[in-house]
KEDREN-385924 format. One record per residue (C-alpha): z, y, x. Coordinates in steps of 0.001 Angstrom, whole numbers, padded with zeros to 6 digits, always signed. Layout:
ZYX;...
end
This chain:
+007028+025797-068637;+009430+028725-068644;+012411+028828-066396;+014801+028439-069319;+013038+025395-070753;+014458+022009-069819;+012599+018778-069341;+012356+016379-072230;+015546+014281-072296;+014935+010850-070839;+016944+007793-071719;+018288+006577-068404;+018984+003133-069823;+015398+002785-070989;+014313+003882-067531;+016421+001160-065968;+015165-001383-068469;+011618-000640-067341;+012703-001228-063758;+014158-004607-064571;+012000-007737-064315;+013289-008959-067684;+014471-007434-070917;+018228-006992-071223;+020415-006329-074228;+022730-003377-074805;+025804-005271-073618;+024041-006385-070472;+022969-002815-069790;+026593-001703-070078;+027638-004366-067586;+024948-004023-064943;+024229-000285-064996;+026305+002867-064747;+024868+005977-066378;+025890+009624-066531;+027855+010277-069776;+028412+014008-069334;+028556+015677-072797;+028849+019226-074045;+031911+020437-075980;+035611+020082-075636;+036183+017761-078540;+035724+014064-078843;+033324+014078-081798;+030880+011223-081913;+027951+013405-082946;+028049+015610-079851;+024501+016070-078444;+024168+015400-074683;+022897+018231-072494;+019687+017487-070570;+020644+016585-067067;+017719+018415-065467;+017877+021930-066852;+019223+025351-066000;+022271+024597-068218;+023086+021213-066742;+026809+020596-066213;+025906+019183-062791;+025645+021801-060082;+023461+019466-057970;+021177+018731-060938;+020758+022441-061666;+019953+023189-058033;+017507+020309-057732;+015834+021329-060971;+015163+024787-059593;+013938+023456-056230;+011532+020933-057738;+010270+022498-060935;+010878+026243-060767;+010174+027149-057152;+006578+027790-056111;+006441+025106-053475;+003496+023255-052023;+003264+019883-053710;+001945+018386-050473;+005352+018975-048862;+007404+015849-049652;+010720+017176-048330;+013100+019420-050215;+013492+021792-047304;+014568+024574-049614;+017151+022378-051312;+019781+022566-048556;+020293+026363-048570;+020373+026346-052371;+023135+023719-052403;+025095+025505-049678;+024987+028663-051753;+026429+026814-054760;+029240+025007-052925;+032789+026393-053189;+034232+027832-050030;+036877+025173-049794;+034464+022255-049619;+035220+020430-046358;+031584+019897-045434;+030349+023442-046055;+032367+025294-043442;+029402+025769-041114;+031374+024808-038016;+033033+021590-036918;+035715+020446-034509;+035567+017173-032660;+038648+016052-034562;+036782+016624-037824;+033737+014575-036867;+035117+011252-035728;+032595+008619-036787;+031091+010834-039476;+027378+011617-039639;+026491+015278-039082;+023375+017390-039366;+022409+020851-038220;+020957+023573-040376;+020306+027147-039317;+022357+026903-036108;+025366+025379-037872;+026603+021806-038053;+027694+020113-041280;+029362+016837-042168;+027334+014501-044338;+029496+014172-047515;+029232+010386-047765;+032985+009669-047593;+035267+009655-050632;+038438+010514-048704;+037750+014231-049107;+037170+014044-052888;+040798+013553-054009;+041645+013639-057715;+042038+009904-058307;+039152+008719-056103;+041607+007173-053644;+042972+005047-056495;+039473+003797-057289;+038731+002903-053677;+042003+000973-053349;+041289-000942-056557;+037769-001823-055438;+039026-003072-052076;+041755-005131-053752;+039336-006862-056112;+036805-007533-053361;+039510-009067-051208;+040220-011685-053893;+036819-013245-053272;+036231-016500-055147;+039776-016360-056533;+038957-013325-058664;+039551-014001-062375;+039588-011788-065431;+043355-011878-065721;+043954-011074-062061;+041429-008234-062229;+043160-006678-065266;+046530-007035-063630;+045311-005313-060467;+043793-002498-062560;+047012-002008-064560;+049033-001945-061362;+046767+000681-059845;+047159+002965-062913;+050939+002670-063151;+050660+002908-066930;+051938+000711-069774;+048402-000197-070814;+044844+000186-069588;+043821+002231-072635;+046578+004734-072057;+045790+005048-068354;+042070+005729-068927;+041421+006893-072522;+044512+008996-073292;+043801+012738-073749;+044691+015397-071210;+048314+015389-070122;+048905+011785-071077;+046554+009814-068819;+046714+008627-065217;+043149+009634-064360;+040790+012294-065662;+037874+010092-066700;+035338+012859-067339;+036205+014790-064237;+035884+011669-062081;+032501+010763-063568;+031234+014289-063061;+032364+014557-059458;+031181+011052-058531;+027739+011521-060056;+027385+014953-058491;+028275+013506-055121;+025786+010669-055634;+023072+013113-056686;+023785+015148-053601;+023618+012131-051278;+020339+010929-052753;+018816+014374-052350;+020148+014803-048810;+018836+011375-047868;+015388+012620-048754;+015814+015736-046637;+017798+014337-043691;+016583+010774-043363;+015050+011531-039963;+018032+013507-038616;+021149+011845-039981;+022226+008592-041612;+023172+009217-045232;+025133+006410-046910;+026312+006233-050486;+028153+002901-050478;+031640+004475-050746;+030658+006661-053689;+029026+003723-055486;+032106+001590-054808;+034295+004225-056468;+031901+004374-059417;+031960+000584-059752;+035779+000615-059853;+035784+003387-062481;+033125+001470-064423;+035447-001574-064381;+038486+000464-065507;+036508+002041-068343;+035293-001362-069576;+038784-002883-069362;+040282+000137-071170;+037842-000047-074104;+038340-003817-074391;+042104-003261-074372;+041780-000644-077112;+039659-002968-079299;+042154-005770-078897;+045159-003503-079622;+043650-001710-082668;+042204-004815-084320;+043716-005395-087788;+045063-001881-088160;+043797+000994-090278;+042706+004361-089045;+045355+006005-091236;+048046+004205-089294;+046791+005603-085974;+048498+008533-084341;+046580+011614-083303;+046454+010434-079698;+045244+007009-080772;+042546+008541-082979;+041314+010619-080009;+041310+007488-077901;+039278+005628-080564;+036769+008481-080814;+036307+008433-077060;+035858+004652-077063;+033147+004953-079733;+031319+007484-077558;+031539+005203-074545;+030516+002081-076449;+028024+002793-079284;+028671-000672-080792;+032127+000565-081934;+030768+003367-084104;+030511+001069-087137;+033682-000909-086353;+036293-000679-089097;+039157-002070-086995;+038566-005563-088319;+039975-008557-086544;+036514-009821-085517;+036671-008353-082003;+035196-011085-079846;+031583-009820-080093;+032772-006336-079212;+034427-007316-075960;+032428-006883-072765;+034671-008325-070040;+035042-011947-071075;+035201-013950-067814;+035198-013755-064014;+031395-013582-063894;+031510-010405-065946;+034056-008933-063551;+031786-009728-060609;+028855-008142-062431;+030880-004997-063140;+031744-004700-059454;+028036-004980-058574;+026798-002549-061219;+024169-000043-060100;+024261+003616-061039;+021213+004638-063039;+020129+008078-061910;+017007+010022-062633;+014305+009210-060075;+013857+012872-059206;+017077+012730-057133;+015544+010249-054713;+011903+011245-055060;+012250+014995-054710;+008831+016554-054913;+007438+013032-054991;+008576+012953-058606;+005601+015171-059365;+003283+013321-057024;+004490+009834-055994;+004054+008543-052472;+001725+005753-053561;-000813+005652-056359;-000113+001948-056926;+001777+001107-060106;+002867-002248-061481;+000587-003671-064132;+003632-005048-065934;+006255-007748-065987;+005202-011184-067095;+004741-014775-066113;+002965-015072-062804;+000436-017858-063142;-001578-018980-060174;-004293-021583-059835;-003789-024001-056966;-006377-026520-055930;-006444-029475-053617;-009288-031379-052043;-009699-034746-053750;-012815-036297-052228;-016277-035864-050764;-019114-037234-052897;-022899-037463-052507;-024763-034706-054294;-028392-033948-054863;-031150-035468-052705;-031866-033574-049528;-034688-035686-048029;-036374-039081-048521;-037942-041028-045677;-040312-043871-046715;-041368-046881-044611;-043897-049365-046013;-043394-053081-045808;-044523-054454-042425;-044610-051004-040908;-042931-050092-037661;-042562-046386-037251;-040942-044327-034614;-040107-040677-035112;-039357-038382-032224;-037880-034963-032383;-038614-033160-029135;-037457-029677-028328;-038766-028273-025086;-038089-024915-023566;-040180-024250-020482;-040539-021154-018393;-042681-020947-015241;-043115-017871-013091;-045436-017673-010062;-045457-014790-007663;-048008-014421-004827;-048336-011748-002175;-051120-011432+000473;-051597-008872+003253;-054430-008580+005832;-055074-005810+008377;-057684-005522+011146;-057843-002750+013724;-060209-002240+016692;-060172+000730+019067;-062439+001403+022136;-062257+004488+024294;-063994+005571+027521;-062965+008598+029538;-064634+010125+032624;-063690+013484+034086;-064519+015527+037205;-062306+018475+038016;-062911+021039+040833;-060652+024003+041283;-060917+026848+043807;-058579+029803+044080;-058589+032810+046402;-055894+035494+046153;-055270+038686+048192;-052021+040582+047781;-050461+043480+049693;-047550+045654+048688;-046315+048953+050109;-043632+051089+048557;-042983+054646+049585;-040527+056970+047923;-039712+060556+048990;-037047+062663+047402;-036622+066340+048373;-033859+068657+047262;-033500+072370+048181;-030842+074887+047140;-030310+078651+047949;-027660+081065+046683;-026587+084766+047295;-023915+087037+045848;-023899+090940+045974;-020863+093095+045158;-021126+096859+045430;-018409+098357+043264;-020566+097314+040439;-020795+094238+038337;-021343+091130+040365;-024916+090039+040789;-025404+086358+041573;-028677+084713+042424;-029069+080932+042510;-032256+079018+043286;-032766+075275+043422;-035657+072949+044056;-036290+069219+043437;-039211+067055+044369;-039810+063330+043859;-042717+061320+045108;-043228+057650+044690;-046154+055627+045951;-046482+051908+045759;-049176+049727+047241;-049363+045957+047015;-051776+043643+048711;-051660+039878+048838;-054137+037607+050497;-054192+033946+049770;-056927+031511+050425;-056669+028153+048700;-059291+025609+048028;-058602+022584+045884;-061155+019994+045118;-060306+017072+042875;-062640+014611+041328;-061283+012082+038961;-063357+009389+037420;-061502+007354+034851;-063104+004840+032616;-061053+002884+030236;-062078+000433+027660;-059278-000449+025286;-060037-002952+022574;-057269-003825+020231;-057933-006347+017557;-055116-007001+015124;-055516-009364+012249;-052481-010089+010185;-052617-012290+007168;-049600-013067+005058;-049394-014969+001795;-046154-015540-000068;-045900-017706-003136;-042774-018184-005237;-042716-020643-008108;-039727-020779-010466;-039692-023428-013158;-037042-023626-015854;-037289-026510-018276;-034902-027758-020947;-035849-030739-023064;-033979-032438-025883;-035485-035572-027409;-034162-037468-030430;-035832-040784-031223;-035535-042382-034626;-037064-045816-035241;-037947-047448-038568;-038822-051143-038430;-039907-052806-041681;-041993-055568-040162;-039729-058284-041553;-039023-056512-044859;-040152-058073-048108;-040589-054723-049836;-040995-051051-049106;-037978-049230-047699;-036832-045687-048555;-034062-043809-046762;-032411-041282-049059;-030472-038392-047596;-028166-036528-049940;-026196-033319-049785;-022423-033708-049580;-020265-031999-052230;-016537-031322-052168;-014482-032385-055174;-011395-030273-055888;-008649-030595-058460;-007202-027357-059845;-003846-026934-061565;-002310-023927-063296;+001232-023179-062083;+003737-020849-063700;+005846-019273-060979;+008073-017342-063388;+008535-013791-064624;+007523-011293-062001;+006709-007633-061650;+003052-007772-060697;+000620-005474-058915;-003141-005659-058866;-005478-004427-056155;-009239-004123-055820;-010038-004539-052138;-013476-003407-050905;-015284-005694-048478;-012231-007791-047565;-013930-009558-044640;-015382-006487-042970;-012621-006048-040390;-012547-009776-039592;-016312-009883-039032;-016210-006783-036859;-013301-008084-034784;-014891-011524-034250;-018172-010035-033095;-016482-007497-030826;-014223-010173-029326;-017245-012363-028633;-019095-009451-027039;-016068-008575-024901;-015120-012096-023816;-018644-013398-023181;-019912-012480-019708;-023562-011489-019815;-025829-012105-016841;-026296-009083-014684;-029850-007710-014765;-031511-007756-011360;-031878-004470-009547;-035013-003628-007596;-033804-001729-004572;-036977-000864-002661;-036604+000437+000813;-037929+003769+002014;-039178+004779+005429;-036375+005818+007749;-037547+007452+010971;-035703+006678+014200;-033577+009291+015947;-033176+011014+012553;-036595+012628+012928;-037574+014766+009966;-040952+016034+011244;-043216+016374+014271;-041431+019484+015479;-038258+017435+016098;-039887+015392+018887;-038927+016441+022408;-039778+014860+025741;-036378+013044+025901;-037000+011782+022372;-040436+010566+023450;-038884+008504+026230;-036504+006877+023741;-039319+006205+021290;-041396+004629+024035;-038709+001953+024397;-039054+001049+020715;-042784+001475+020119;-046032+001149+022040;-046831+004796+022871;-049039+004102+025883;-052011+005680+024122;-050063+008867+023418;-048887+010288+026767;-047382+013760+026704;-049767+016607+027590;-049562+018534+030857;-046896+021158+031117;-047877+024527+029591;-049918+026963+031850;-048059+030152+032772;-049486+033425+034117;-047532+036284+035681;-048596+039837+036493;-048044+043550+035811;-048976+045855+032980;-051191+048397+034859;-052883+051462+033500;-056544+050553+032987;-057557+054180+033489;-055803+054838+036804;-055209+051293+037952;-051607+052205+038706;-048888+049608+038144;-046090+052175+038338;-046030+054480+035375;-044374+057820+036150;-044013+061129+034375;-041737+063948+033241;-040938+065902+030083;-039915+069482+029419;-036280+070130+028611;-035368+070980+025004;-034475+069704+021642;-036621+069081+018581;-034476+071017+016138;-031999+073610+017547;-030185+073791+014237;-029497+070065+013924;-029199+069257+017583;-031577+066300+017217;-032807+065267+020656;-036451+064746+021474;-037977+061271+021461;-041082+061107+023644;-043503+058293+024375;-045935+057354+027113;-048733+054981+026109;-051409+053346+028230;-053912+050536+027988;-053637+047503+030236;-056534+045111+030803;-055077+041573+031166;-057762+039074+030184;-055149+036740+028688;-056816+035729+025453;-054898+032819+023888;-051653+033579+025710;-048351+034800+024352;-045828+037101+025990;-042725+035114+026911;-041063+037207+029681;-040744+040814+030751;-039627+042291+034098;-038494+045929+033947;-037945+048055+037106;-037317+051683+036198;-035798+054960+037360;-034903+057474+034645;-033269+060897+034743;-031927+062037+031404;-031222+065585+030301;-027468+065207+030271;-024778+062556+030254;-023741+061278+026878;-020101+062402+027161;-021151+065982+027769;-023680+066006+024918;-022587+064074+021803;-026116+064431+020444;-027673+062742+023422;-029100+059230+023190;-030177+058246+026713;-032213+055142+025762;-035735+053763+026133;-037907+051225+024244;-041013+049205+025167;-043773+048245+022731;-046703+045875+023290;-049531+046267+020776;-047095+048037+018471;-044486+045241+018608;-041139+046243+020006;-040120+043845+022741;-037205+045682+024339;-034638+048342+023467;-032224+049500+026145;-029406+052062+026259;-028546+052193+029939;-025306+054077+029369;-023841+057533+029810;-024913+058716+033325;-027785+061102+033713;-029380+058943+036443;-030357+055355+035634;-031953+052691+037785;-032907+049548+035847;-033937+046138+037129;-033917+043368+034529;-035715+040156+033515;-035923+039763+029726;-036889+036637+027715;-039091+037869+024880;-040308+034512+023628;-038770+035227+020221;-041055+038231+019706;-044078+035918+019891;-046420+038753+020913;-050013+037486+021228;-051930+038806+024248;-055624+039661+024342;-058243+040971+026728;-056624+044409+026520;-053179+045400+025209;-051606+048780+024556;-048196+049357+026150;-045958+052163+024893;-042795+053419+026576;-040487+055452+024353;-037653+057558+025798;-035015+059837+024304;-033788+062933+026226;-035566+061801+029390;-036805+064320+031947;-038166+062088+034711;-039124+058424+034622;-040778+055725+036670;-041520+052254+035205;-042981+049093+036681;-043464+046421+033994;-044143+042784+034889;-044998+040064+032417;-044878+036293+032018;-047496+034795+029678;-047816+031229+028401;-050791+029702+026653;-050170+029593+022931;-052158+026422+022396;-050824+024011+024966;-051497+020784+022967;-047817+020034+022364;-047967+020513+018580;-050927+018173+018217;-049275+015632+020505;-046038+015739+018502;-047995+015278+015288;-049882+012236+016587;-046697+010625+017958;-044899+011205+014664;-047758+009766+012626;-047957+006698+014861;-044242+005919+014573;-044268+006658+010836;-047175+004239+010284;-045318+001444+012075;-042151+002031+010065;-044121+002257+006815;-045743-001096+007509;-042341-002667+008085;-040963-001181+004858;-043962-002304+002830;-043547-005829+004135;-039832-005833+003244;-040550-004338-000197;-043086-007069-000944;-040427-009677-000313;-037912-007743-002408;-040423-007370-005258;-041142-011091-005257;-037434-011924-005364;-036883-009353-008080;-039653-010805-010228;-038137-014259-009920;-034622-012996-010739;-035959-010982-013669;-037592-014051-015162;-034321-015995-014890;-032404-013088-016427;-034802-012811-019349;-034499-016547-019991;-030686-016359-020094;-030765-013291-022347;-033134-015091-024700;-030497-017799-025124;-027875-015179-026018;-030173-013453-028471;-030932-016768-030120;-027312-016923-031248;-026820-015283-034613;-023772-013453-035841;-023218-016245-038324;-022744-018746-035474;-019806-016679-034257;-018270-016273-037729;-017909-019987-038392;-014388-020853-039490;-012114-023746-038674;-010386-026162-041030;-009870-025357-044693;-006126-024722-044265;-006674-022414-041308;-009408-020538-043134;-007122-020097-046151;-004425-018636-043905;-006915-016193-042395;-008010-015094-045874;-004429-014491-047026;-003578-012511-043887;-006595-010241-044312;-005879-009655-048002;-002231-009016-047178;-003209-006303-044706;-005510-004676-047249;-002786-004704-049915;-000367-003001-047513;-003053-000411-046790;-003561+000395-050464;+000149+000346-051250;+001815+001810-048141;-001071+003953-046855;-000875+002181-043516;-003911+001069-041448;-006235+003303-043500;-008869+005724-042198;-006361+008608-042099;-004153+007748-039131;-001895+010792-038983;+000560+009564-041643;+000835+005996-040352;+004224+004745-039256;+003278+001216-038246;+000424+001991-035872;+002605+003496-033169;+003081+000858-030439;+006615-000448-030258;+005895-001962-026835;+005407+000574-024056;+005544+000154-020269;+008089+000697-017569;+007683+000648-013761;+008661-002590-012108;+007979-005184-009444;+006872-008809-009406;+008108-011312-006839;+006613-014769-006418;+006611-017626-003907;+003637-018412-001669;+003061-021207+000829;+001746-020355+004282;+000974-022325+007404;+003296-021911+010359;+001729-021536+013828;+002263-024723+015782;+001644-025632+019418;-001538-027456+020212;-001364-031141+019417;+001438-030816+016859;+000912-030972+013083;+001082-027718+011177;+003820-027197+008638;+004192-025068+005522;+006685-022326+004982;+007709-020490+001825;+007579-016731+001605;+008256-014241-001164;+005553-011732-001944;+006427-008652-003974;+004000-006568-005966;+005117-002994-006493;+003891-000159-008635;+003441-002342-011723;+003643-001173-015331;+005520-003943-017131;+005736-004254-020919;+008967-002942-022428;+010177-002248-025949;+010234+001374-027075;+013595+001442-028843;+012916+004527-030941;+009615+003282-032292;+010921-000251-032792;+013987+000944-034705;+011860+003198-036900;+009341+000478-037696;+011783-002387-038232;+013086-001430-041728;+009589-000877-043106;+008190-004074-041583;+011073-006141-042909;+010824-004544-046344;+007090-005107-046751;+007443-008725-045636;+010358-009583-047926;+009785-007415-050996;+006616-009254-052062;+005726-012894-052597;+002872-013131-050180;+002972-016899-050449;+001916-016635-054108;-000957-014252-053488;-003767-014852-055983;-007265-013555-055394;-010849-013678-056621;-013952-012687-054671;-016795-010638-056128;-020433-010806-054856;-021862-008932-051912;-023624-006235-053951;-020280-004542-054646;-020181-003618-050961;-022075-000959-049054;-025807-001280-049711;-026907-000980-046049;-024940-004174-045276;-026211-006291-048164;-028670-008321-046103;-026130-009018-043389;-023356-009864-045869;-025361-012249-048037;-026388-014277-044974;-022828-015002-043849;-021791-018570-044565;-019592-021376-043345;-021220-024787-043432;-018099-026726-044384;-015909-024301-046390;-017341-022675-049538;-014142-020617-050087;-014468-019106-046637;-018139-018414-047336;-017179-016539-050510;-014693-014511-048505;-017267-013599-045841;-019858-012581-048426;-017494-010714-050771;-018377-007128-051541;-015037-006698-053294;-011962-008718-054133;-009368-008715-056890;-005854-009482-055657;-002716-010173-057712;+000617-009672-055944;+004139-010181-057285;+007344-008509-056192;+010120-010776-054985;+012704-011293-057775;+015561-008845-057305;+013445-006389-055309;+011903-004637-058304;+014036-001496-058041;+013514-001259-054292;+009751-001680-054681;+009512+001049-057327;+011631+003338-055179;+009361+002736-052201;+006176+003366-054176;+007623+006656-055424;+009160+007951-052181;+007752+005934-049289;+011313+005049-048230;+012203+001316-048048;+015416-000370-049091;+016152+002206-051797;+016839+004826-049150;+019529+002796-047418;+019639+000646-044301;+018262-002854-044102;+020328-005322-046167;+023010-007488-044617;+024822-010639-045717;+026255-010438-049250;+023729-007749-050147;+021644-008764-053204;+018472-007836-051282;+019406-009864-048226;+016955-012696-047583;+018250-015340-045160;+015986-016265-042310;+015802-019917-043345;+014680-018895-046814;+011934-016699-045401;+010784-019571-043166;+010796-021926-046142;+008629-019560-048162;+006092-019347-045378;+005981-023063-044640;+006102-024275-048245;+003696-021779-049711;+002341-022832-053054;+005106-025296-053967;+007333-023219-056239;+006874-022950-060000;+006080-025403-062774;+002645-026841-063631;+001161-025960-066987;-001428-028030-068793;-003628-030691-067319;-005469-030325-063998;-009245-030020-064004;-011797-030969-061348;-014561-028802-059967;-017248-029335-057344;-018411-027069-054542;-021561-027782-052496;-021720-027907-048697;-024544-028004-046138;-023568-031475-044884;-026030-034384-045292;-025157-038031-045996;-027348-041181-045899;-027083-043074-049145;-025696-046637-048954;-024283-045933-045504;-021776-048356-044038;-019345-045435-043591;-018237-044258-047037;-017264-040674-047716;-013466-040130-047603;-011187-039709-050604;-007666-038259-050552;-004762-039563-052594;-002067-036940-051939;-003351-034208-049651;-001307-031045-049252;-002166-028424-051858;-004279-025472-050854;-003832-022154-052656;
end
């Protein structure tokens, strides 16, 4: 379509006729509807061709703008709002328009609705006070006629209209050409329709930001519609019986205009037969003219939805709504279910026994025997002789000589010095000790432990149900047969004609799927299942938080001995310790002395010399470890550290290549060291012979005496700790195993009970949970489910796509609050006196109490009210199709759903699809079509109030719900039909099956 090509002209009256629930004639269309009569040309010729409203040449500025926004702009069809419409309209508005100024004062706003656009505020042009040009006259006339109420008659209405025009006649005030009339008819129609078009379009754009009303504009149009009708009727009455030649030029122009306004006058020859040509004939016509609706093209309210409507649902037509209503008439015996025969003289007894029995036996046995015998005999003899003598001699000699000679020559100085150091040490110790000990110990320890334990647990669950049925034909004169028959339901159906309705048809897939899912989930949520037993076996926990044998100390042993019998595990003797000196095996000397030449290793780098002295010492300490070191030393270094930054002045001691000591005595040149060092951490093993190395840095003279402390590496402590740990662990393990056997037995018994209870739950089928209630209640459930599905298909609510839903947002939120309540408590009383009650108030704080969310509730209310009132849900007609129209994976589950007493409910549960017929409420047809096209209820306006044609009183809505299925007229004769049930009845029983005379009808 090119930009200069207009849409095909559409007959607005035909459009309105399609929206009406019944066909209306031309006169009725002129009364009830107001349409845009804008024509091209300045003359009043009858043959003038109307310009298409929606085109680039439309006389309506709003129509031209909307046409460009909807059909000529490259806009995304998925965008339902005419967001580009507002700037286009603002660009077309004249500068003097009161709502297009772009800024507002508080005095201008008052109670007017405003909206913002591009950082400017605008008045919503829904008031007629700013239109001028005769609109005030129309509003006053409309208010005057409405104020008359029931006293409004045709004569009084014409008189009020003539008084408002201030003209001799109605025809002269409305139909006279320019310069001679009281109002400019064409200008008023153009401005009113343009304002209405604008309001409808703005409502689409601003419905979420501002309230857009069009009641004042429509009221002005209704008053102008009334004046136009009265004026044409007045002209017909005045010109009847005259000839066109006798008419003046002004009168001929008035007649031409009347023929354009009322096509029925085009063939009128001014005859006196005027009664069929008159439109306003009585007060009812006047009331209808004041309630006339403007017929506008749907694009003004639909916007882009005109190209793609909000809902894909369309009415299937307007016709008589006929529904089939049935009522339950009686129960009657059906086909034979079972026959029980008893022969003459026979006495038979039949028992039906159902027994559920579960028996669990658990047995546990433990036996342990232990015998231990030990005999110990020992003879110890120990002799020790020791000689020791010590003598220490040290001699230090120092000599110094100096001379100076001066003989008128350079000075000659001579200095000599001498140093001598001698150290001799002798040690001799003599000790004579003789120890003789003979121990003879013989112990016989016999422990015999025999433990026998047997635990038996028997759990018996038994449920028995016995039904006894006796048949005694001993006194009978012939054979007896008991006949059991199925019970059938007898219904009576009647066709009812509810009247002409606009009808909609829906095909609902799997209508019972949500109900089935909700029932099963509710049962699963509300039914407490037994808790499965938990086997919590114990594990060994050692006392004193012991994690291994190495954690056991002698104080721990004493604590363990209080808890356990550790008499057979005494601690070993204290470790054996040897002390002595590292002596040179070659010389036998214990004091290691020596000296080094002065100098440095590298003169260029200044690195000082590191020298060592190594010797072999014969100890005979195989199996011992070095644990202590005694160092007595005298060392003379080359220089003090502060005088020689490169000096180190330290020494190190190595035993078998393992460094056991590093010492930096400090800065002085002379050092005397005496120190005991714990070297247990080095864990140096000692042998028959060890090599000792002394390393020194920058030392000149040295003298070392090195003593040692050695402890046997294998002192028996590790083995003793291991045996104590194993003994305690065995005792604790035996205790845990005994406790775990009891826990296992209890667990097995609880598990059997749990499995029995779960078997009862699993025995219940889904069909047991889906069973319905009475027939009336089941019918109500069916209608509610189908109603929800129809709303889903029509309003796109509750469907799988949740992001466009308006009804799913919760209108009830929470707010913080408190809860106070009374409690009774006992008062303390003296001894011997009766206690009394007192009342106190307890308050719970920090609660989240339900509260209405006003924004959500106000947004949902119009749509909820519209969907409830705009359709006759009480006359919903439906038909269920078989299960195979549903999803194939659910066929087996669907076809096995049934209700034993209600075949209609069974058909609903098994339905794979359903056909639903729904009618619009009479009078709501326009509002329903508007909603399906735009998604906006109530024709874009607020919810109806009293005196509104769409207003439905509360009592009428209650009546429709409570008297569903009672409106309409029956057609034809009723017919019976039979539906089977799963009930069984004994033939010739003393209790007959019931019959109903006048039960309430069931749709």
